[in-house]
SEKOLPA-612407 format. One line per 2 residues: number of its first residue (from 1); their letters; for each residue x, y, z negated of N, C-alpha, C. Coordinates in nm, 2 decimals. Example, Ala and Ser with C-alpha at 12.3 -4.5 7.8 and 13.67 -1.06 7.14 Angstrom:
<pts>
1	as	1.32/-0.57/-0.78/1.23/-0.45/-0.78/1.32/-0.33/-0.78 ~ 1.28/-0.22/-0.71/1.37/-0.11/-0.71/1.29/0.00/-0.79
</pts>
This chain:
<pts>
1	mr	0.09/-0.07/0.04/0.02/0.01/0.01/0.10/0.15/-0.03 ~ 0.16/0.10/-0.05/0.29/0.19/-0.10/0.38/0.25/0.07
3	li	0.39/0.15/0.14/0.45/0.18/0.30/0.33/0.28/0.35 ~ 0.22/0.24/0.30/0.13/0.28/0.44/0.11/0.42/0.39
5	ak	0.15/0.43/0.24/0.07/0.61/0.20/0.24/0.71/0.25 ~ 0.30/0.60/0.31/0.48/0.70/0.35/0.39/0.73/0.42
7	iv	0.35/0.58/0.51/0.37/0.62/0.71/0.22/0.77/0.70 ~ 0.12/0.79/0.57/0.02/0.88/0.65/0.13/1.00/0.60
9	al	0.16/1.00/0.51/0.19/1.11/0.49/0.33/1.19/0.58 ~ 0.42/1.06/0.61/0.54/1.12/0.69/0.44/1.20/0.86
11	ts	0.34/1.10/0.93/0.28/1.18/1.01/0.18/1.27/0.98 ~ 0.11/1.24/0.88/0.06/1.42/0.85/0.16/1.62/0.89
13	ll	0.25/1.53/0.87/0.40/1.61/0.85/0.41/1.64/0.98 ~ 0.44/1.59/1.05/0.46/1.57/1.19/0.32/1.65/1.30
15	ll	0.20/1.62/1.21/0.11/1.72/1.27/0.07/1.83/1.24 ~ 0.15/1.89/1.10/0.09/1.96/1.03/0.27/2.09/1.15
17	ts	0.29/2.00/1.21/0.36/2.10/1.32/0.32/2.14/1.46 ~ 0.20/1.98/1.48/0.16/2.05/1.60/0.06/2.15/1.66
19	ps	0.00/2.18/1.54/-0.10/2.27/1.61/-0.03/2.44/1.57 ~ 0.11/2.49/1.52/0.15/2.64/1.56/0.19/2.60/1.65
21	vl	0.24/2.48/1.76/0.29/2.47/1.86/0.22/2.44/1.97 ~ 0.11/2.41/1.95/-0.06/2.51/2.02/-0.02/2.60/2.04
23	yl	-0.07/2.68/1.94/-0.06/2.78/1.89/-0.01/2.92/1.96 ~ 0.10/2.89/1.97/0.25/2.96/2.08/0.22/2.94/2.21
25	ag	0.18/2.82/2.28/0.15/2.75/2.40/0.10/2.83/2.45 ~ -0.06/2.86/2.35/-0.15/2.94/2.40/-0.25/2.81/2.39
27	ka	-0.27/2.69/2.38/-0.39/2.63/2.41/-0.44/2.57/2.30 ~ -0.43/2.66/2.16/-0.53/2.68/2.07/-0.52/2.82/1.95
29	sl	-0.68/2.78/1.97/-0.68/2.99/1.90/-0.71/2.89/1.77 ~ -0.63/3.08/1.72/-0.60/3.03/1.56/-0.71/2.99/1.42
31	dr	-0.83/3.03/1.43/-0.90/2.97/1.39/-0.88/2.73/1.37 ~ -0.84/2.75/1.45/-0.82/2.57/1.49/-0.68/2.55/1.42
33	vk	-0.65/2.59/1.49/-0.53/2.63/1.41/-0.55/2.54/1.25 ~ -0.54/2.75/1.19/-0.55/2.67/1.04/-0.70/2.58/1.03
35	ql	-0.75/2.51/1.08/-0.82/2.39/1.01/-0.77/2.29/1.06 ~ -0.69/2.25/1.16/-0.61/2.16/1.18/-0.43/2.13/1.04
37	mi	-0.42/2.23/1.03/-0.34/2.25/0.93/-0.37/2.25/0.84 ~ -0.49/2.28/0.72/-0.52/2.25/0.63/-0.53/2.06/0.60
39	la	-0.62/2.03/0.67/-0.70/1.90/0.69/-0.49/1.83/0.68 ~ -0.42/1.88/0.75/-0.31/1.77/0.75/-0.23/1.81/0.63
41	ti	-0.29/1.92/0.59/-0.23/1.92/0.37/-0.29/1.89/0.32 ~ -0.35/1.82/0.33/-0.46/1.76/0.26/-0.40/1.63/0.25
43	vw	-0.44/1.56/0.39/-0.41/1.49/0.36/-0.25/1.43/0.32 ~ -0.12/1.51/0.36/0.01/1.47/0.30/0.00/1.48/0.19
45	fi	-0.09/1.59/0.06/-0.03/1.57/-0.07/-0.13/1.45/-0.13 ~ -0.28/1.41/-0.06/-0.30/1.30/-0.12/-0.21/1.23/-0.12
47	sa	-0.14/1.17/0.01/-0.12/1.05/0.07/0.12/1.06/-0.02 ~ 0.13/1.14/-0.01/0.26/1.15/-0.04/0.22/1.18/-0.23
49	sy	0.19/1.24/-0.26/0.15/1.28/-0.41/0.10/1.02/-0.51 ~ 0.10/0.93/-0.40/0.06/0.86/-0.39/0.18/0.75/-0.40
51	wm	0.21/0.80/-0.29/0.37/0.67/-0.26/0.52/0.79/-0.30 ~ 0.50/0.92/-0.38/0.62/0.97/-0.40/0.60/0.92/-0.60
53	wp	0.47/0.93/-0.61/0.48/0.85/-0.80/0.53/0.74/-0.81 ~ 0.59/0.81/-0.99/0.64/0.67/-1.04/0.55/0.52/-1.05
55	rp	0.57/0.45/-1.02/0.53/0.22/-1.05/0.50/0.29/-1.18 ~ 0.33/0.26/-1.24/0.39/0.22/-1.42/0.46/0.10/-1.46
57	kn	0.48/0.15/-1.59/0.59/-0.02/-1.57/0.51/-0.07/-1.67 ~ 0.51/-0.17/-1.66/0.47/-0.34/-1.71/0.56/-0.33/-1.84
59	sa	0.45/-0.36/-1.93/0.40/-0.35/-2.02/0.51/-0.46/-2.11 ~ 0.44/-0.60/-1.98/0.46/-0.70/-2.05/0.66/-0.78/-2.04
61	g	0.74/-0.60/-1.94/0.91/-0.59/-1.99/0.94/-0.65/-1.86
</pts>
């Protein structure tokens, strides 16, 4: 499950840069860029938090 969270987190970081490139190329409006970047940011925070959060130590040993 952590591997999936890592892949999603890294993919969302790549997707976070895509809207700005589209905006600079004139292919996307500013409102659409803001929506996509907010969505990618939320996905990144959720998946990266799960991926980077320390695993609970087993109390049995």
